[in-house]
PDB file of N, CA, C and O in Angstrom:
ATOM      1  N   UNK A   1      31.387  57.434  73.034  1.00  0.00           N
ATOM      2  CA  UNK A   1      30.142  57.108  72.358  1.00  0.00           C
ATOM      3  C   UNK A   1      29.126  58.236  72.498  1.00  0.00           C
ATOM      4  O   UNK A   1      28.440  58.577  71.534  1.00  0.00           O
ATOM      5  N   UNK A   2      29.023  58.824  73.709  1.00  0.00           N
ATOM      6  CA  UNK A   2      28.077  59.910  73.925  1.00  0.00           C
ATOM      7  C   UNK A   2      28.437  61.121  73.066  1.00  0.00           C
ATOM      8  O   UNK A   2      27.554  61.804  72.547  1.00  0.00           O
ATOM      9  N   UNK A   3      29.739  61.385  72.917  1.00  0.00           N
ATOM     10  CA  UNK A   3      30.150  62.536  72.109  1.00  0.00           C
ATOM     11  C   UNK A   3      29.832  62.302  70.636  1.00  0.00           C
ATOM     12  O   UNK A   3      29.540  63.255  69.914  1.00  0.00           O
ATOM     13  N   UNK A   4      29.883  61.063  70.181  1.00  0.00           N
ATOM     14  CA  UNK A   4      29.542  60.744  68.797  1.00  0.00           C
ATOM     15  C   UNK A   4      28.061  60.970  68.537  1.00  0.00           C
ATOM     16  O   UNK A   4      27.681  61.496  67.491  1.00  0.00           O
ATOM     17  N   UNK A   5      27.225  60.570  69.493  1.00  0.00           N
ATOM     18  CA  UNK A   5      25.777  60.789  69.366  1.00  0.00           C
ATOM     19  C   UNK A   5      25.475  62.282  69.401  1.00  0.00           C
ATOM     20  O   UNK A   5      24.660  62.765  68.615  1.00  0.00           O
ATOM     21  N   UNK A   6      26.116  63.015  70.297  1.00  0.00           N
ATOM     22  CA  UNK A   6      25.904  64.464  70.388  1.00  0.00           C
ATOM     23  C   UNK A   6      26.334  65.149  69.099  1.00  0.00           C
ATOM     24  O   UNK A   6      25.660  66.069  68.637  1.00  0.00           O
ATOM     25  N   UNK A   7      27.444  64.715  68.512  1.00  0.00           N
ATOM     26  CA  UNK A   7      27.914  65.290  67.252  1.00  0.00           C
ATOM     27  C   UNK A   7      26.930  65.011  66.126  1.00  0.00           C
ATOM     28  O   UNK A   7      26.668  65.882  65.297  1.00  0.00           O
ATOM     29  N   UNK A   8      26.383  63.799  66.093  1.00  0.00           N
ATOM     30  CA  UNK A   8      25.400  63.443  65.069  1.00  0.00           C
ATOM     31  C   UNK A   8      24.138  64.280  65.210  1.00  0.00           C
ATOM     32  O   UNK A   8      23.599  64.758  64.212  1.00  0.00           O
ATOM     33  N   UNK A   9      23.661  64.463  66.432  1.00  0.00           N
ATOM     34  CA  UNK A   9      22.463  65.275  66.663  1.00  0.00           C
ATOM     35  C   UNK A   9      22.707  66.737  66.296  1.00  0.00           C
ATOM     36  O   UNK A   9      21.816  67.402  65.769  1.00  0.00           O
ATOM     37  N   UNK A  10      23.907  67.236  66.572  1.00  0.00           N
ATOM     38  CA  UNK A  10      24.236  68.617  66.225  1.00  0.00           C
ATOM     39  C   UNK A  10      24.230  68.787  64.702  1.00  0.00           C
ATOM     40  O   UNK A  10      23.778  69.812  64.191  1.00  0.00           O
ATOM     41  N   UNK A  11      24.729  67.787  63.987  1.00  0.00           N
ATOM     42  CA  UNK A  11      24.722  67.849  62.523  1.00  0.00           C
ATOM     43  C   UNK A  11      23.318  67.859  61.959  1.00  0.00           C
ATOM     44  O   UNK A  11      23.031  68.585  61.007  1.00  0.00           O
ATOM     45  N   UNK A  12      22.431  67.046  62.550  1.00  0.00           N
ATOM     46  CA  UNK A  12      21.035  67.003  62.100  1.00  0.00           C
ATOM     47  C   UNK A  12      20.353  68.334  62.356  1.00  0.00           C
ATOM     48  O   UNK A  12      19.618  68.819  61.496  1.00  0.00           O
ATOM     49  N   UNK A  13      20.578  68.940  63.519  1.00  0.00           N
ATOM     50  CA  UNK A  13      19.937  70.222  63.820  1.00  0.00           C
ATOM     51  C   UNK A  13      20.477  71.332  62.925  1.00  0.00           C
ATOM     52  O   UNK A  13      19.725  72.226  62.537  1.00  0.00           O
ATOM     53  N   UNK A  14      21.765  71.291  62.593  1.00  0.00           N
ATOM     54  CA  UNK A  14      22.340  72.285  61.680  1.00  0.00           C
ATOM     55  C   UNK A  14      21.732  72.154  60.295  1.00  0.00           C
ATOM     56  O   UNK A  14      21.421  73.156  59.651  1.00  0.00           O
ATOM     57  N   UNK A  15      21.560  70.904  59.830  1.00  0.00           N
ATOM     58  CA  UNK A  15      20.941  70.662  58.524  1.00  0.00           C
ATOM     59  C   UNK A  15      19.505  71.164  58.505  1.00  0.00           C
ATOM     60  O   UNK A  15      19.085  71.781  57.527  1.00  0.00           O
ATOM     61  N   UNK A  16      18.741  70.911  59.571  1.00  0.00           N
ATOM     62  CA  UNK A  16      17.347  71.351  59.648  1.00  0.00           C
ATOM     63  C   UNK A  16      17.254  72.872  59.645  1.00  0.00           C
ATOM     64  O   UNK A  16      16.368  73.438  59.004  1.00  0.00           O
ATOM     65  N   UNK A  17      18.165  73.537  60.358  1.00  0.00           N
ATOM     66  CA  UNK A  17      18.162  75.003  60.390  1.00  0.00           C
ATOM     67  C   UNK A  17      18.490  75.575  59.023  1.00  0.00           C
ATOM     68  O   UNK A  17      17.882  76.562  58.610  1.00  0.00           O
ATOM     69  N   UNK A  18      19.441  74.974  58.309  1.00  0.00           N
ATOM     70  CA  UNK A  18      19.800  75.449  56.970  1.00  0.00           C
ATOM     71  C   UNK A  18      18.642  75.253  56.016  1.00  0.00           C
ATOM     72  O   UNK A  18      18.385  76.120  55.181  1.00  0.00           O
ATOM     73  N   UNK A  19      17.935  74.135  56.114  1.00  0.00           N
ATOM     74  CA  UNK A  19      16.780  73.882  55.244  1.00  0.00           C
ATOM     75  C   UNK A  19      15.667  74.872  55.534  1.00  0.00           C
ATOM     76  O   UNK A  19      14.975  75.304  54.612  1.00  0.00           O
ATOM     77  N   UNK A  20      15.480  75.240  56.794  1.00  0.00           N
ATOM     78  CA  UNK A  20      14.460  76.204  57.170  1.00  0.00           C
ATOM     79  C   UNK A  20      14.766  77.583  56.595  1.00  0.00           C
ATOM     80  O   UNK A  20      13.869  78.258  56.091  1.00  0.00           O
ATOM     81  N   UNK A  21      16.028  78.004  56.668  1.00  0.00           N
ATOM     82  CA  UNK A  21      16.433  79.301  56.115  1.00  0.00           C
ATOM     83  C   UNK A  21      16.263  79.305  54.608  1.00  0.00           C
ATOM     84  O   UNK A  21      15.787  80.289  54.041  1.00  0.00           O
ATOM     85  N   UNK A  22      16.645  78.215  53.950  1.00  0.00           N
ATOM     86  CA  UNK A  22      16.515  78.140  52.496  1.00  0.00           C
ATOM     87  C   UNK A  22      15.066  78.214  52.071  1.00  0.00           C
ATOM     88  O   UNK A  22      14.752  78.912  51.107  1.00  0.00           O
ATOM     89  N   UNK A  23      14.168  77.519  52.755  1.00  0.00           N
ATOM     90  CA  UNK A  23      12.761  77.542  52.369  1.00  0.00           C
ATOM     91  C   UNK A  23      12.126  78.894  52.649  1.00  0.00           C
ATOM     92  O   UNK A  23      11.203  79.290  51.937  1.00  0.00           O
ATOM     93  N   UNK A  24      12.592  79.618  53.667  1.00  0.00           N
ATOM     94  CA  UNK A  24      12.025  80.934  53.937  1.00  0.00           C
ATOM     95  C   UNK A  24      12.516  81.968  52.930  1.00  0.00           C
ATOM     96  O   UNK A  24      11.852  82.987  52.735  1.00  0.00           O
ATOM     97  N   UNK A  25      13.664  81.735  52.281  1.00  0.00           N
ATOM     98  CA  UNK A  25      14.160  82.660  51.263  1.00  0.00           C
ATOM     99  C   UNK A  25      13.443  82.479  49.937  1.00  0.00           C
ATOM    100  O   UNK A  25      13.412  83.399  49.120  1.00  0.00           O
ATOM    101  N   UNK A  26      12.863  81.302  49.711  1.00  0.00           N
ATOM    102  CA  UNK A  26      12.153  81.047  48.469  1.00  0.00           C
ATOM    103  C   UNK A  26      10.707  81.506  48.623  1.00  0.00           C
ATOM    104  O   UNK A  26      10.058  81.216  49.627  1.00  0.00           O
ATOM    105  N   UNK A  27      10.219  82.215  47.634  1.00  0.00           N
ATOM    106  CA  UNK A  27       8.831  82.625  47.690  1.00  0.00           C
ATOM    107  C   UNK A  27       7.971  81.596  46.965  1.00  0.00           C
ATOM    108  O   UNK A  27       8.444  80.892  46.073  1.00  0.00           O
ATOM    109  N   UNK A  28       6.724  81.521  47.352  1.00  0.00           N
ATOM    110  CA  UNK A  28       5.790  80.613  46.700  1.00  0.00           C
ATOM    111  C   UNK A  28       5.532  81.113  45.277  1.00  0.00           C
ATOM    112  O   UNK A  28       5.441  82.316  45.036  1.00  0.00           O
ATOM    113  N   UNK A  29       5.417  80.189  44.363  1.00  0.00           N
ATOM    114  CA  UNK A  29       5.169  80.558  42.966  1.00  0.00           C
ATOM    115  C   UNK A  29       3.693  80.896  42.811  1.00  0.00           C
ATOM    116  O   UNK A  29       2.821  80.104  43.168  1.00  0.00           O
ATOM    117  N   UNK A  30       3.427  82.080  42.276  1.00  0.00           N
ATOM    118  CA  UNK A  30       2.064  82.551  42.064  1.00  0.00           C
ATOM    119  C   UNK A  30       1.713  82.405  40.586  1.00  0.00           C
ATOM    120  O   UNK A  30       2.528  82.733  39.723  1.00  0.00           O
ATOM    121  N   UNK A  31       0.531  81.926  40.293  1.00  0.00           N
ATOM    122  CA  UNK A  31       0.058  81.785  38.913  1.00  0.00           C
ATOM    123  C   UNK A  31      -0.461  83.142  38.439  1.00  0.00           C
ATOM    124  O   UNK A  31      -1.300  83.748  39.105  1.00  0.00           O
ATOM    125  N   UNK A  32       0.027  83.623  37.297  1.00  0.00           N
ATOM    126  CA  UNK A  32      -0.399  84.912  36.748  1.00  0.00           C
ATOM    127  C   UNK A  32      -1.758  84.790  36.078  1.00  0.00           C
ATOM    128  O   UNK A  32      -2.015  83.835  35.345  1.00  0.00           O
ATOM    129  N   UNK A  33      -2.624  85.761  36.331  1.00  0.00           N
ATOM    130  CA  UNK A  33      -3.875  85.935  35.583  1.00  0.00           C
ATOM    131  C   UNK A  33      -3.931  87.400  35.162  1.00  0.00           C
ATOM    132  O   UNK A  33      -3.151  88.220  35.649  1.00  0.00           O
ATOM    133  N   UNK A  34      -4.841  87.725  34.270  1.00  0.00           N
ATOM    134  CA  UNK A  34      -4.932  89.113  33.815  1.00  0.00           C
ATOM    135  C   UNK A  34      -5.314  90.072  34.929  1.00  0.00           C
ATOM    136  O   UNK A  34      -5.056  91.271  34.823  1.00  0.00           O
ATOM    137  N   UNK A  35      -5.920  89.573  35.986  1.00  0.00           N
ATOM    138  CA  UNK A  35      -6.290  90.453  37.102  1.00  0.00           C
ATOM    139  C   UNK A  35      -5.215  90.532  38.184  1.00  0.00           C
ATOM    140  O   UNK A  35      -5.410  91.213  39.190  1.00  0.00           O
ATOM    141  N   UNK A  36      -4.076  89.843  37.994  1.00  0.00           N
ATOM    142  CA  UNK A  36      -2.995  89.876  38.979  1.00  0.00           C
ATOM    143  C   UNK A  36      -2.342  91.253  38.996  1.00  0.00           C
ATOM    144  O   UNK A  36      -1.915  91.764  37.961  1.00  0.00           O
ATOM    145  N   UNK A  37      -2.271  91.847  40.191  1.00  0.00           N
ATOM    146  CA  UNK A  37      -1.591  93.137  40.337  1.00  0.00           C
ATOM    147  C   UNK A  37      -0.093  92.878  40.487  1.00  0.00           C
ATOM    148  O   UNK A  37       0.331  92.153  41.387  1.00  0.00           O
ATOM    149  N   UNK A  38       0.693  93.466  39.613  1.00  0.00           N
ATOM    150  CA  UNK A  38       2.146  93.298  39.670  1.00  0.00           C
ATOM    151  C   UNK A  38       2.791  94.598  40.137  1.00  0.00           C
ATOM    152  O   UNK A  38       2.547  95.663  39.570  1.00  0.00           O
ATOM    153  N   UNK A  39       3.604  94.500  41.162  1.00  0.00           N
ATOM    154  CA  UNK A  39       4.362  95.636  41.693  1.00  0.00           C
ATOM    155  C   UNK A  39       5.838  95.287  41.516  1.00  0.00           C
ATOM    156  O   UNK A  39       6.491  94.818  42.448  1.00  0.00           O
ATOM    157  N   UNK A  40       6.354  95.522  40.312  1.00  0.00           N
ATOM    158  CA  UNK A  40       7.715  95.102  39.975  1.00  0.00           C
ATOM    159  C   UNK A  40       8.654  96.304  40.056  1.00  0.00           C
ATOM    160  O   UNK A  40       8.548  97.246  39.271  1.00  0.00           O
ATOM    161  N   UNK A  41       9.574  96.252  41.020  1.00  0.00           N
ATOM    162  CA  UNK A  41      10.595  97.281  41.128  1.00  0.00           C
ATOM    163  C   UNK A  41      11.877  96.829  40.441  1.00  0.00           C
ATOM    164  O   UNK A  41      12.597  97.642  39.860  1.00  0.00           O
ATOM    165  N   UNK A  42      12.163  95.515  40.510  1.00  0.00           N
ATOM    166  CA  UNK A  42      13.415  94.996  39.954  1.00  0.00           C
ATOM    167  C   UNK A  42      13.214  93.527  39.577  1.00  0.00           C
ATOM    168  O   UNK A  42      12.759  92.729  40.397  1.00  0.00           O
ATOM    169  N   UNK A  43      13.551  93.175  38.343  1.00  0.00           N
ATOM    170  CA  UNK A  43      13.490  91.787  37.906  1.00  0.00           C
ATOM    171  C   UNK A  43      14.781  91.096  38.339  1.00  0.00           C
ATOM    172  O   UNK A  43      15.876  91.575  38.043  1.00  0.00           O
ATOM    173  N   UNK A  44      14.650  89.977  39.037  1.00  0.00           N
ATOM    174  CA  UNK A  44      15.798  89.216  39.539  1.00  0.00           C
ATOM    175  C   UNK A  44      16.190  88.128  38.543  1.00  0.00           C
ATOM    176  O   UNK A  44      17.372  87.965  38.241  1.00  0.00           O
ATOM    177  N   UNK A  45      15.202  87.377  38.025  1.00  0.00           N
ATOM    178  CA  UNK A  45      15.488  86.252  37.142  1.00  0.00           C
ATOM    179  C   UNK A  45      14.280  85.953  36.271  1.00  0.00           C
ATOM    180  O   UNK A  45      13.135  86.114  36.696  1.00  0.00           O
ATOM    181  N   UNK A  46      14.549  85.517  35.050  1.00  0.00           N
ATOM    182  CA  UNK A  46      13.496  85.058  34.144  1.00  0.00           C
ATOM    183  C   UNK A  46      13.939  83.727  33.565  1.00  0.00           C
ATOM    184  O   UNK A  46      15.109  83.546  33.226  1.00  0.00           O
ATOM    185  N   UNK A  47      12.992  82.790  33.454  1.00  0.00           N
ATOM    186  CA  UNK A  47      13.338  81.481  32.902  1.00  0.00           C
ATOM    187  C   UNK A  47      13.585  81.596  31.403  1.00  0.00           C
ATOM    188  O   UNK A  47      13.107  82.524  30.750  1.00  0.00           O
ATOM    189  N   UNK A  48      14.336  80.639  30.871  1.00  0.00           N
ATOM    190  CA  UNK A  48      14.620  80.589  29.439  1.00  0.00           C
ATOM    191  C   UNK A  48      13.424  79.991  28.721  1.00  0.00           C
ATOM    192  O   UNK A  48      12.874  78.981  29.158  1.00  0.00           O
ATOM    193  N   UNK A  49      13.022  80.606  27.630  1.00  0.00           N
ATOM    194  CA  UNK A  49      11.901  80.101  26.827  1.00  0.00           C
ATOM    195  C   UNK A  49      12.458  79.048  25.876  1.00  0.00           C
ATOM    196  O   UNK A  49      13.397  79.329  25.132  1.00  0.00           O
ATOM    197  N   UNK A  50      11.891  77.828  25.887  1.00  0.00           N
ATOM    198  CA  UNK A  50      12.429  76.764  25.035  1.00  0.00           C
ATOM    199  C   UNK A  50      12.167  77.005  23.556  1.00  0.00           C
ATOM    200  O   UNK A  50      11.305  77.801  23.185  1.00  0.00           O
ATOM    201  N   UNK A  51      12.915  76.312  22.729  1.00  0.00           N
ATOM    202  CA  UNK A  51      12.829  76.448  21.280  1.00  0.00           C
ATOM    203  C   UNK A  51      11.801  75.458  20.731  1.00  0.00           C
ATOM    204  O   UNK A  51      12.148  74.546  19.980  1.00  0.00           O
ATOM    205  N   UNK A  52      10.536  75.646  21.111  1.00  0.00           N
ATOM    206  CA  UNK A  52       9.425  74.812  20.651  1.00  0.00           C
ATOM    207  C   UNK A  52       8.333  75.716  20.098  1.00  0.00           C
ATOM    208  O   UNK A  52       8.311  76.914  20.381  1.00  0.00           O
ATOM    209  N   UNK A  53       7.435  75.148  19.314  1.00  0.00           N
ATOM    210  CA  UNK A  53       6.340  75.931  18.746  1.00  0.00           C
ATOM    211  C   UNK A  53       5.041  75.565  19.459  1.00  0.00           C
ATOM    212  O   UNK A  53       4.151  74.943  18.879  1.00  0.00           O
ATOM    213  N   UNK A  54       4.951  75.961  20.717  1.00  0.00           N
ATOM    214  CA  UNK A  54       3.758  75.737  21.518  1.00  0.00           C
ATOM    215  C   UNK A  54       3.802  76.652  22.736  1.00  0.00           C
ATOM    216  O   UNK A  54       4.835  77.245  23.049  1.00  0.00           O
ATOM    217  N   UNK A  55       2.681  76.754  23.406  1.00  0.00           N
ATOM    218  CA  UNK A  55       2.611  77.558  24.623  1.00  0.00           C
ATOM    219  C   UNK A  55       3.257  76.768  25.752  1.00  0.00           C
ATOM    220  O   UNK A  55       2.948  75.595  25.963  1.00  0.00           O
ATOM    221  N   UNK A  56       4.167  77.434  26.480  1.00  0.00           N
ATOM    222  CA  UNK A  56       4.908  76.787  27.558  1.00  0.00           C
ATOM    223  C   UNK A  56       4.882  77.673  28.805  1.00  0.00           C
ATOM    224  O   UNK A  56       4.692  78.885  28.703  1.00  0.00           O
ATOM    225  N   UNK A  57       5.072  77.068  29.983  1.00  0.00           N
ATOM    226  CA  UNK A  57       5.143  77.891  31.194  1.00  0.00           C
ATOM    227  C   UNK A  57       6.507  78.576  31.313  1.00  0.00           C
ATOM    228  O   UNK A  57       7.535  78.028  30.915  1.00  0.00           O
ATOM    229  N   UNK A  58       6.484  79.764  31.860  1.00  0.00           N
ATOM    230  CA  UNK A  58       7.710  80.518  32.125  1.00  0.00           C
ATOM    231  C   UNK A  58       7.574  81.129  33.517  1.00  0.00           C
ATOM    232  O   UNK A  58       6.462  81.301  34.018  1.00  0.00           O
ATOM    233  N   UNK A  59       8.703  81.453  34.138  1.00  0.00           N
ATOM    234  CA  UNK A  59       8.661  82.077  35.458  1.00  0.00           C
ATOM    235  C   UNK A  59       9.519  83.331  35.494  1.00  0.00           C
ATOM    236  O   UNK A  59      10.491  83.469  34.751  1.00  0.00           O
ATOM    237  N   UNK A  60       9.135  84.225  36.366  1.00  0.00           N
ATOM    238  CA  UNK A  60       9.901  85.440  36.606  1.00  0.00           C
ATOM    239  C   UNK A  60       9.962  85.657  38.109  1.00  0.00           C
ATOM    240  O   UNK A  60       8.947  85.563  38.800  1.00  0.00           O
ATOM    241  N   UNK A  61      11.151  85.946  38.611  1.00  0.00           N
ATOM    242  CA  UNK A  61      11.337  86.304  40.014  1.00  0.00           C
ATOM    243  C   UNK A  61      11.666  87.785  40.054  1.00  0.00           C
ATOM    244  O   UNK A  61      12.530  88.260  39.318  1.00  0.00           O
ATOM    245  N   UNK A  62      10.969  88.513  40.921  1.00  0.00           N
ATOM    246  CA  UNK A  62      11.165  89.960  40.990  1.00  0.00           C
ATOM    247  C   UNK A  62      11.037  90.453  42.417  1.00  0.00           C
ATOM    248  O   UNK A  62      10.522  89.753  43.289  1.00  0.00           O
ATOM    249  N   UNK A  63      11.514  91.674  42.644  1.00  0.00           N
ATOM    250  CA  UNK A  63      11.336  92.362  43.928  1.00  0.00           C
ATOM    251  C   UNK A  63      10.299  93.446  43.751  1.00  0.00           C
ATOM    252  O   UNK A  63      10.293  94.150  42.741  1.00  0.00           O
ATOM    253  N   UNK A  64       9.414  93.586  44.737  1.00  0.00           N
ATOM    254  CA  UNK A  64       8.443  94.674  44.689  1.00  0.00           C
ATOM    255  C   UNK A  64       9.062  95.926  45.325  1.00  0.00           C
ATOM    256  O   UNK A  64      10.227  95.909  45.723  1.00  0.00           O
ATOM    257  N   UNK A  65       8.292  96.997  45.419  1.00  0.00           N
ATOM    258  CA  UNK A  65       8.816  98.256  45.937  1.00  0.00           C
ATOM    259  C   UNK A  65       9.095  98.233  47.441  1.00  0.00           C
ATOM    260  O   UNK A  65       9.715  99.161  47.960  1.00  0.00           O
ATOM    261  N   UNK A  66       8.653  97.198  48.148  1.00  0.00           N
ATOM    262  CA  UNK A  66       8.975  97.052  49.566  1.00  0.00           C
ATOM    263  C   UNK A  66      10.147  96.097  49.780  1.00  0.00           C
ATOM    264  O   UNK A  66      10.504  95.803  50.921  1.00  0.00           O
ATOM    265  N   UNK A  67      10.751  95.608  48.687  1.00  0.00           N
ATOM    266  CA  UNK A  67      11.902  94.721  48.798  1.00  0.00           C
ATOM    267  C   UNK A  67      11.554  93.250  48.958  1.00  0.00           C
ATOM    268  O   UNK A  67      12.447  92.432  49.179  1.00  0.00           O
ATOM    269  N   UNK A  68      10.272  92.892  48.851  1.00  0.00           N
ATOM    270  CA  UNK A  68       9.845  91.501  48.961  1.00  0.00           C
ATOM    271  C   UNK A  68      10.027  90.792  47.626  1.00  0.00           C
ATOM    272  O   UNK A  68       9.716  91.355  46.577  1.00  0.00           O
ATOM    273  N   UNK A  69      10.529  89.557  47.659  1.00  0.00           N
ATOM    274  CA  UNK A  69      10.710  88.773  46.434  1.00  0.00           C
ATOM    275  C   UNK A  69       9.455  87.972  46.132  1.00  0.00           C
ATOM    276  O   UNK A  69       8.807  87.440  47.032  1.00  0.00           O
ATOM    277  N   UNK A  70       9.126  87.896  44.853  1.00  0.00           N
ATOM    278  CA  UNK A  70       7.976  87.138  44.372  1.00  0.00           C
ATOM    279  C   UNK A  70       8.408  86.341  43.151  1.00  0.00           C
ATOM    280  O   UNK A  70       9.284  86.768  42.399  1.00  0.00           O
ATOM    281  N   UNK A  71       7.792  85.185  42.957  1.00  0.00           N
ATOM    282  CA  UNK A  71       7.982  84.401  41.743  1.00  0.00           C
ATOM    283  C   UNK A  71       6.615  84.177  41.140  1.00  0.00           C
ATOM    284  O   UNK A  71       5.682  83.746  41.817  1.00  0.00           O
ATOM    285  N   UNK A  72       6.510  84.473  39.864  1.00  0.00           N
ATOM    286  CA  UNK A  72       5.239  84.341  39.170  1.00  0.00           C
ATOM    287  C   UNK A  72       5.420  83.430  37.961  1.00  0.00           C
ATOM    288  O   UNK A  72       6.431  83.498  37.262  1.00  0.00           O
ATOM    289  N   UNK A  73       4.432  82.582  37.726  1.00  0.00           N
ATOM    290  CA  UNK A  73       4.458  81.702  36.564  1.00  0.00           C
ATOM    291  C   UNK A  73       3.402  82.185  35.576  1.00  0.00           C
ATOM    292  O   UNK A  73       2.289  82.535  35.968  1.00  0.00           O
ATOM    293  N   UNK A  74       3.751  82.200  34.320  1.00  0.00           N
ATOM    294  CA  UNK A  74       2.844  82.660  33.267  1.00  0.00           C
ATOM    295  C   UNK A  74       3.069  81.809  32.029  1.00  0.00           C
ATOM    296  O   UNK A  74       4.012  81.020  31.978  1.00  0.00           O
ATOM    297  N   UNK A  75       2.226  81.961  31.050  1.00  0.00           N
ATOM    298  CA  UNK A  75       2.335  81.199  29.796  1.00  0.00           C
ATOM    299  C   UNK A  75       2.931  82.095  28.713  1.00  0.00           C
ATOM    300  O   UNK A  75       2.637  83.288  28.638  1.00  0.00           O
ATOM    301  N   UNK A  76       3.770  81.495  27.883  1.00  0.00           N
ATOM    302  CA  UNK A  76       4.425  82.228  26.799  1.00  0.00           C
ATOM    303  C   UNK A  76       4.547  81.304  25.594  1.00  0.00           C
ATOM    304  O   UNK A  76       4.639  80.086  25.747  1.00  0.00           O
ATOM    305  N   UNK A  77       4.549  81.877  24.411  1.00  0.00           N
ATOM    306  CA  UNK A  77       4.746  81.071  23.198  1.00  0.00           C
ATOM    307  C   UNK A  77       6.232  80.768  23.054  1.00  0.00           C
ATOM    308  O   UNK A  77       7.070  81.659  23.196  1.00  0.00           O
ATOM    309  N   UNK A  78       6.555  79.512  22.773  1.00  0.00           N
ATOM    310  CA  UNK A  78       7.947  79.102  22.613  1.00  0.00           C
ATOM    311  C   UNK A  78       8.612  79.809  21.438  1.00  0.00           C
ATOM    312  O   UNK A  78       7.928  80.388  20.593  1.00  0.00           O
ATOM    313  N   UNK A  79       9.923  79.766  21.382  1.00  0.00           N
ATOM    314  CA  UNK A  79      10.694  80.446  20.335  1.00  0.00           C
ATOM    315  C   UNK A  79      10.882  79.612  19.079  1.00  0.00           C
ATOM    316  O   UNK A  79      11.617  80.031  18.185  1.00  0.00           O
ATOM    317  N   UNK A  80      10.248  78.450  18.973  1.00  0.00           N
ATOM    318  CA  UNK A  80      10.507  77.546  17.853  1.00  0.00           C
ATOM    319  C   UNK A  80       9.586  77.707  16.663  1.00  0.00           C
ATOM    320  O   UNK A  80       9.667  76.906  15.732  1.00  0.00           O
ATOM    321  N   UNK A  81       8.727  78.687  16.647  1.00  0.00           N
ATOM    322  CA  UNK A  81       7.809  78.870  15.524  1.00  0.00           C
ATOM    323  C   UNK A  81       8.463  79.739  14.451  1.00  0.00           C
ATOM    324  O   UNK A  81       9.021  80.791  14.766  1.00  0.00           O
ATOM    325  N   UNK A  82       8.403  79.320  13.212  1.00  0.00           N
ATOM    326  CA  UNK A  82       8.959  80.133  12.131  1.00  0.00           C
ATOM    327  C   UNK A  82       7.826  80.689  11.285  1.00  0.00           C
ATOM    328  O   UNK A  82       6.789  80.051  11.106  1.00  0.00           O
ATOM    329  N   UNK A  83       8.038  81.852  10.785  1.00  0.00           N
ATOM    330  CA  UNK A  83       7.038  82.510   9.935  1.00  0.00           C
ATOM    331  C   UNK A  83       7.446  82.277   8.481  1.00  0.00           C
ATOM    332  O   UNK A  83       8.482  82.774   8.040  1.00  0.00           O
ATOM    333  N   UNK A  84       6.634  81.520   7.733  1.00  0.00           N
ATOM    334  CA  UNK A  84       6.949  81.237   6.340  1.00  0.00           C
ATOM    335  C   UNK A  84       5.999  81.950   5.416  1.00  0.00           C
ATOM    336  O   UNK A  84       6.115  81.826   4.196  1.00  0.00           O
TER     337      UNK A  84
END
């Protein structure tokens, strides 16, 4: 019985450690403004722009010149507008 409890506690601590590592790898999402200084050395990921005719939020994850990852959210016009 004691070994079962110890095994359960070890599993919980392993899960907590994995969650801590995962949250430290994710950067906080920063809202873009025209005064935001961007130091983009490498773009890692960009969200897909939906096929709607309205302004929608988009995100970009990038690395700066010191190797730090950042995620920024900005507004973009959707791809669903047609020019007639």
